[in-house]
C-alpha positions as CSV (number, residue, x, y, z in Angstrom):
1,M,138.6,1.9,-62.7
2,K,136.7,1.7,-66.0
3,K,133.1,0.5,-65.8
4,K,132.5,-2.6,-67.8
5,V,129.6,-2.8,-70.3
6,V,128.4,-5.8,-72.3
7,V,126.7,-4.7,-75.5
8,G,124.2,-7.0,-77.2
9,L,125.8,-6.8,-80.7
10,S,123.1,-8.0,-83.1
11,G,124.9,-7.3,-86.3
12,G,122.8,-4.2,-87.0
13,V,123.7,-0.6,-87.2
14,D,122.0,0.5,-83.9
15,S,123.9,-1.9,-81.6
16,S,127.2,-1.2,-83.6
17,V,126.9,2.5,-82.9
18,A,125.9,1.9,-79.3
19,A,129.1,0.0,-78.8
20,Y,131.1,2.7,-80.5
21,L,129.6,5.5,-78.3
22,L,130.3,3.6,-75.1
23,K,133.9,3.0,-76.1
24,E,134.2,6.8,-76.8
25,E,132.8,7.5,-73.4
26,G,135.6,5.5,-71.8
27,Y,133.7,2.3,-70.9
28,D,135.4,-1.1,-71.0
29,V,133.2,-2.7,-73.7
30,I,132.6,-6.3,-74.6
31,G,130.4,-7.4,-77.6
32,L,128.1,-10.4,-77.2
33,F,126.1,-11.9,-80.0
34,M,123.0,-13.9,-79.0
35,K,122.2,-16.9,-81.1
36,N,118.6,-17.7,-80.4
37,W,117.4,-19.7,-83.4
38,H,118.5,-22.7,-85.4
39,D,115.6,-23.7,-87.6
40,D,116.1,-22.1,-91.0
41,S,113.2,-24.1,-92.6
42,V,110.7,-21.5,-91.7
43,T,112.9,-18.4,-92.1
44,I,112.9,-16.3,-95.2
45,S,116.6,-16.7,-94.8
46,E,118.1,-14.0,-97.0
47,E,116.2,-11.5,-95.0
48,C,117.8,-12.1,-91.7
49,P,120.3,-15.0,-91.6
50,W,121.8,-15.2,-88.1
51,L,125.2,-16.3,-89.6
52,E,125.6,-13.1,-91.6
53,D,124.5,-11.1,-88.5
54,S,127.0,-12.8,-86.2
55,N,129.8,-12.2,-88.8
56,D,128.9,-8.5,-89.1
57,A,128.9,-8.2,-85.3
58,L,132.3,-9.8,-85.2
59,I,133.7,-7.5,-87.9
60,V,132.3,-4.4,-85.9
61,A,133.9,-5.7,-82.7
62,E,137.2,-6.1,-84.5
63,K,137.0,-2.6,-86.0
64,L,136.2,-1.2,-82.5
65,G,139.0,-3.3,-80.9
66,I,136.6,-4.9,-78.3
67,P,136.4,-8.5,-77.2
68,F,133.6,-10.5,-78.8
69,Q,131.9,-13.8,-78.3
70,T,128.7,-15.6,-79.2
71,V,126.3,-17.1,-76.7
72,D,123.8,-19.8,-77.6
73,L,120.5,-19.0,-75.9
74,S,118.3,-21.1,-78.3
75,K,117.2,-23.5,-75.5
76,E,116.0,-20.6,-73.3
77,Y,114.5,-18.9,-76.3
78,K,112.5,-21.9,-77.4
79,E,111.2,-22.5,-73.8
80,R,110.4,-18.9,-72.9
81,I,109.4,-17.4,-76.3
82,V,108.6,-20.0,-79.0
83,D,106.6,-22.4,-76.8
84,Y,104.7,-19.4,-75.3
85,M,103.9,-18.2,-78.8
86,F,102.5,-21.6,-79.8
87,K,100.4,-21.8,-76.7
88,E,99.0,-18.3,-77.1
89,Y,98.1,-18.8,-80.8
90,E,96.5,-22.1,-80.0
91,M,94.2,-20.3,-77.5
92,G,93.3,-17.7,-80.2
93,R,95.4,-15.0,-78.7
94,T,98.1,-13.0,-80.4
95,P,101.3,-12.7,-78.4
96,N,104.1,-10.1,-78.8
97,P,107.3,-12.0,-79.0
98,D,109.5,-8.9,-79.1
99,V,108.2,-7.6,-75.8
100,L,108.7,-11.0,-74.3
101,C,112.1,-11.4,-75.8
102,N,113.3,-8.3,-74.1
103,R,111.8,-9.3,-70.7
104,E,112.8,-12.9,-70.8
105,I,116.0,-13.1,-72.9
106,K,117.9,-9.8,-73.4
107,F,117.2,-8.4,-70.0
108,D,117.1,-11.6,-68.0
109,V,119.1,-14.6,-69.4
110,F,121.5,-12.4,-71.4
111,M,121.9,-9.9,-68.6
112,K,122.8,-12.6,-66.1
113,I,125.5,-13.9,-68.4
114,A,126.8,-10.3,-68.8
115,L,126.9,-9.8,-65.0
116,Q,128.7,-13.2,-64.6
117,L,131.4,-11.7,-67.0
118,G,131.8,-8.9,-64.5
119,A,129.8,-6.3,-66.3
120,D,128.5,-3.3,-64.5
121,Y,125.9,-2.7,-67.2
122,V,124.3,-4.2,-70.2
123,A,123.7,-1.9,-73.3
124,T,121.4,-2.3,-76.3
125,G,120.7,-0.4,-79.5
126,H,117.2,0.5,-78.5
127,Y,115.7,3.9,-79.3
128,C,114.7,4.9,-75.7
129,R,116.2,6.6,-72.7
130,K,116.7,6.0,-69.1
131,G,116.1,8.7,-66.4
132,I,117.3,8.6,-62.9
133,L,115.4,10.2,-60.0
134,K,117.2,10.7,-56.7
135,N,115.1,9.8,-53.6
136,A,115.3,11.4,-50.2
137,D,116.8,8.2,-48.7
138,G,119.6,8.2,-51.2
139,S,118.2,5.4,-53.3
140,E,117.4,5.9,-57.0
141,T,114.3,5.3,-59.1
142,Y,114.7,4.6,-62.8
143,Q,112.5,6.0,-65.6
144,L,111.9,4.4,-69.0
145,L,111.6,7.3,-71.3
146,S,110.7,7.4,-75.0
147,G,113.5,7.8,-77.5
148,A,114.4,11.2,-78.9
149,D,113.7,10.0,-82.4
150,G,109.9,10.0,-82.5
151,N,109.9,7.8,-85.6
152,K,111.9,5.1,-84.0
153,D,110.9,5.2,-80.3
154,Q,111.1,1.6,-79.0
155,S,110.1,2.1,-75.4
156,Y,106.9,0.0,-76.1
157,F,109.1,-3.1,-76.6
158,L,110.6,-2.5,-73.2
159,C,107.3,-2.0,-71.4
160,Q,107.9,-5.1,-69.2
161,L,111.2,-4.1,-67.7
162,S,111.7,-3.8,-64.0
163,Q,113.5,-1.4,-61.8
164,E,116.2,-4.1,-61.2
165,Q,116.7,-4.5,-65.0
166,L,116.7,-0.7,-65.7
167,A,119.3,-0.2,-62.9
168,K,121.8,-2.3,-64.9
169,T,120.9,-1.0,-68.4
170,L,122.2,1.7,-70.7
171,F,120.7,3.0,-74.0
172,P,123.5,4.8,-75.7
173,I,121.5,5.8,-78.9
174,G,118.4,6.9,-77.1
175,E,119.2,10.6,-77.4
176,I,120.0,10.6,-81.1
177,I,118.0,10.1,-84.3
178,K,118.4,7.3,-86.8
179,P,120.1,9.3,-89.6
180,E,122.6,10.5,-87.1
181,V,123.3,6.8,-86.1
182,R,123.9,5.9,-89.7
183,R,126.2,8.9,-90.1
184,I,128.3,7.9,-87.1
185,A,128.5,4.4,-88.4
186,A,129.6,5.6,-91.9
187,E,132.1,8.0,-90.5
188,N,133.7,5.3,-88.5
189,Q,133.6,2.8,-91.4
190,L,131.4,0.3,-89.6
191,I,130.3,-2.5,-91.9
192,T,126.7,-2.1,-90.7
193,A,126.3,1.6,-91.7
194,D,124.0,0.9,-94.7
195,K,122.6,-2.4,-93.5
196,K,118.8,-2.6,-93.7
197,D,116.9,-2.8,-90.4
198,S,115.9,-6.4,-89.5
199,Q,112.3,-7.2,-89.8
200,G,110.2,-10.0,-88.2
201,L,110.5,-11.9,-85.0
202,C,113.1,-10.9,-82.4
203,F,116.2,-12.9,-83.2
204,I,114.5,-15.2,-85.6
205,G,114.1,-12.8,-88.5
206,K,111.4,-12.7,-91.1
207,V,109.4,-15.9,-90.8
208,R,106.4,-17.1,-92.7
209,L,104.2,-17.1,-89.6
210,P,101.7,-19.8,-90.8
211,E,104.6,-22.1,-91.6
212,F,106.3,-21.3,-88.4
213,L,103.1,-22.0,-86.4
214,Q,102.4,-25.2,-88.4
215,Q,105.4,-26.8,-86.7
216,K,103.1,-27.3,-83.7
217,L,99.6,-26.1,-84.8
218,K,98.3,-28.4,-87.5
219,P,96.2,-27.0,-90.4
220,K,92.5,-27.4,-89.9
221,K,90.0,-26.4,-92.5
222,G,87.2,-24.0,-91.5
223,V,84.9,-21.3,-92.8
224,I,85.3,-17.6,-93.2
225,V,82.1,-15.7,-92.3
226,E,81.4,-12.1,-93.3
227,V,79.4,-10.2,-90.7
228,P,77.5,-7.1,-92.0
229,S,78.0,-3.8,-90.2
230,D,74.4,-3.5,-89.1
231,V,74.3,-7.0,-87.6
232,A,72.0,-7.0,-84.6
233,L,74.9,-7.2,-82.2
234,Y,75.6,-3.5,-82.8
235,N,72.0,-2.5,-82.4
236,K,71.7,-3.9,-78.9
237,S,70.5,-1.2,-76.6
238,V,73.1,0.1,-74.2
239,P,71.8,-0.5,-70.7
240,S,71.7,2.2,-68.1
241,F,74.6,1.7,-65.7
242,E,74.5,1.7,-61.9
243,S,78.2,2.4,-61.7
244,K,81.3,3.4,-63.7
245,Q,82.6,-0.2,-63.2
246,E,79.5,-1.6,-64.9
247,E,79.9,0.7,-67.8
248,L,83.6,-0.2,-68.1
249,A,82.8,-3.9,-68.0
250,F,80.2,-3.5,-70.7
251,N,82.5,-1.5,-73.0
252,S,85.4,-4.0,-72.5
253,E,83.3,-7.0,-73.5
254,K,84.0,-8.2,-77.0
255,P,80.9,-9.2,-79.1
256,I,80.3,-12.9,-79.4
257,Y,79.6,-13.9,-83.0
258,H,77.8,-17.0,-84.4
259,K,77.9,-18.4,-88.0
260,E,74.3,-17.3,-88.5
261,D,75.3,-13.6,-88.0
262,G,76.6,-13.5,-91.5
263,R,77.3,-15.5,-94.6
264,V,80.1,-17.9,-95.4
265,V,82.4,-16.3,-98.0
266,G,85.4,-18.7,-98.0
267,E,87.6,-21.2,-96.3
268,H,90.8,-21.1,-94.2
269,Q,93.4,-23.5,-93.0
270,G,93.1,-22.8,-89.2
271,A,91.6,-20.0,-87.2
272,H,94.7,-20.0,-84.9
273,Y,96.8,-18.6,-87.8
274,F,94.8,-15.4,-87.9
275,T,94.6,-12.3,-85.7
276,K,92.2,-9.5,-85.3
277,G,92.6,-6.6,-87.8
278,Q,94.4,-8.9,-90.3
279,R,93.7,-8.3,-93.9
280,K,96.2,-10.4,-95.8
281,G,95.9,-14.2,-96.2
282,L,92.1,-14.4,-96.4
283,A,92.1,-14.9,-100.1
284,V,88.4,-13.9,-100.5
285,G,87.5,-11.6,-103.4
286,G,84.4,-10.1,-104.8
287,T,83.6,-7.7,-101.9
288,K,83.2,-4.0,-102.4
289,E,85.8,-3.2,-99.7
290,P,88.6,-5.5,-98.4
291,L,87.7,-7.9,-95.6
292,F,89.3,-7.6,-92.2
293,V,89.3,-10.2,-89.4
294,I,87.1,-8.9,-86.6
295,D,87.3,-12.1,-84.5
296,T,88.5,-15.7,-84.5
297,D,86.9,-18.6,-82.7
298,V,89.5,-21.3,-82.3
299,D,87.1,-23.7,-80.6
300,E,84.6,-23.7,-83.5
301,N,87.5,-22.9,-86.0
302,V,85.6,-20.0,-87.6
303,I,87.1,-16.6,-88.8
304,Y,84.6,-13.7,-88.6
305,T,85.3,-10.8,-91.0
306,G,83.9,-7.4,-91.9
307,Q,84.2,-5.2,-94.9
308,G,86.4,-2.1,-94.7
309,K,88.7,-0.8,-91.9
310,M,85.8,1.2,-90.4
311,H,83.7,-1.9,-89.7
312,P,82.3,-1.5,-86.2
313,G,83.3,-5.0,-85.3
314,L,86.9,-3.8,-85.3
315,Y,86.4,-1.1,-82.6
316,R,86.2,-1.1,-78.9
317,K,86.7,1.7,-76.3
318,T,87.8,-0.2,-73.3
319,L,90.1,-3.1,-72.5
320,F,90.9,-5.1,-69.3
321,V,94.2,-6.4,-67.8
322,N,94.0,-9.2,-65.3
323,E,95.7,-8.6,-61.9
324,D,98.5,-11.0,-62.5
325,E,99.3,-9.4,-65.9
326,I,99.7,-5.8,-64.6
327,H,103.3,-4.6,-64.6
328,W,104.5,-1.3,-63.3
329,V,107.9,-0.1,-64.5
330,R,107.4,2.5,-61.7
331,P,106.0,0.4,-58.8
332,D,106.0,3.6,-56.6
333,L,103.2,5.0,-58.9
334,A,101.1,1.8,-59.0
335,L,97.4,2.4,-58.6
336,K,95.5,1.0,-55.6
337,V,91.9,-0.3,-55.8
338,D,89.4,2.5,-56.8
339,E,92.2,4.9,-57.9
340,T,92.4,6.3,-61.4
341,M,95.1,7.9,-63.6
342,Q,95.0,10.0,-66.8
343,V,97.5,8.6,-69.2
344,M,98.5,8.3,-72.9
345,A,98.4,4.7,-74.0
346,R,99.1,2.5,-77.1
347,I,98.1,-1.1,-77.9
348,R,100.8,-1.8,-80.5
349,Y,104.2,-0.6,-81.5
350,R,104.2,2.5,-83.8
351,Q,100.6,3.4,-82.8
352,A,100.2,7.1,-81.9
353,L,99.7,7.5,-78.2
354,E,96.0,7.9,-77.4
355,K,94.3,9.6,-74.3
356,A,93.0,7.1,-71.8
357,T,92.1,6.7,-68.1
358,L,93.2,3.8,-66.0
359,Y,90.7,2.4,-63.5
360,K,92.1,0.0,-60.8
361,I,89.6,-2.5,-59.5
362,E,89.8,-5.7,-57.5
363,G,91.2,-8.3,-59.8
364,G,92.6,-6.0,-62.5
365,L,92.7,-2.8,-64.4
366,Y,90.6,-1.2,-67.0
367,V,92.1,1.0,-69.7
368,D,89.4,3.3,-71.0
369,F,90.3,5.2,-74.2
370,E,88.8,8.5,-75.1
371,N,88.3,7.3,-78.7
372,K,87.5,3.8,-79.8
373,Q,90.5,1.7,-80.8
374,S,90.8,-0.5,-83.8
375,A,91.7,-4.2,-83.3
376,I,92.2,-4.5,-79.6
377,T,93.8,-7.9,-79.6
378,E,93.9,-10.4,-76.7
379,G,97.5,-11.4,-75.8
380,Q,99.1,-8.1,-77.0
381,F,100.5,-5.5,-74.6
382,V,98.9,-2.2,-73.7
383,A,101.5,0.3,-72.4
384,W,100.7,3.6,-70.6
385,Y,102.7,6.8,-70.4
386,V,102.6,10.1,-68.7
387,D,104.5,12.7,-70.8
388,E,107.6,10.9,-72.1
389,E,107.7,8.2,-69.4
390,L,106.4,4.7,-69.8
391,L,104.9,3.9,-66.4
392,G,103.6,0.4,-66.9
393,S,102.0,-2.2,-69.2
394,G,99.8,-5.3,-69.2
395,V,98.6,-8.2,-71.3
396,I,95.2,-7.5,-72.9
397,A,92.7,-10.0,-71.5
């Protein structure tokens, strides 16, 4: 009997080709479009209107001769993603809605609907691969592997998936590169063949983030302070450490800034709209090099900035993940207290992998990079790999 697969058809070329490939492989394929957002007032609508996407998904399903339906997950999306985003920004942290959307919506709510429809698997158009290891007792361990297309690898976005979720998931385009995906779509006259990749928030599209956040977080005027590179904070003497843990704790601490550390160079409409490493939206001129946000203080409503992307305030070597935020895609490889692991890690999508060491302690995990990292941002995800395999991830504290 044919295995049944529900494909998350987004109206884009990647999921269209994923559905086509599965059908070619002999699966019984169903297309499902997720409607996750209704409020067009903050969407730059021509960039990613969900209506156009759902129509394109329907046309692709008809072309492939597969059943198609739309599911409205906007209630769950609001509760699990949007409300979480507002809460994080309010606290001065920067969440990653795409990672959360995969964990909470696509591979949880959506997956449950698919399984209720009798599906054996859920498939998506992600550029990543799944490996299967056979264990001595006959059970299987699933690997999350980076996509064959190095330019499009999306494993980072799936860094919170579990063994249970991977067991039921297929990634049909993980082994091929984007130009090949477009070629397959064109050859099979799929309407999405030349469609531009969607940008912006998972399933919302391109939004004006300040306007989006203003729905809940009201504008609040404050000052922008420019902190010079040689401010005393960077001249503080590095203490001699009694232990490696003391050194890690010291290196992971972010500097605390005060208004008197620099000069006021402008005003803003709310510190909670800004994130570390941000350059756009400051609207401050007259500096030799562009200003970058090096920190935000939402309690005092102050944005601290520094000139140039090499400003020392942007760089840190070590970050910490609290115990309850550590996630192992491979629980069998999870570190115990006092254990370490050499890995490659990234703190944002599209960042090149960097050498790092994991140190497990009581209460959490340090990720100690070989080289200092720019704009380590609280609320974002750090993901760690060995070779091509993503082993785990965590929310940066």
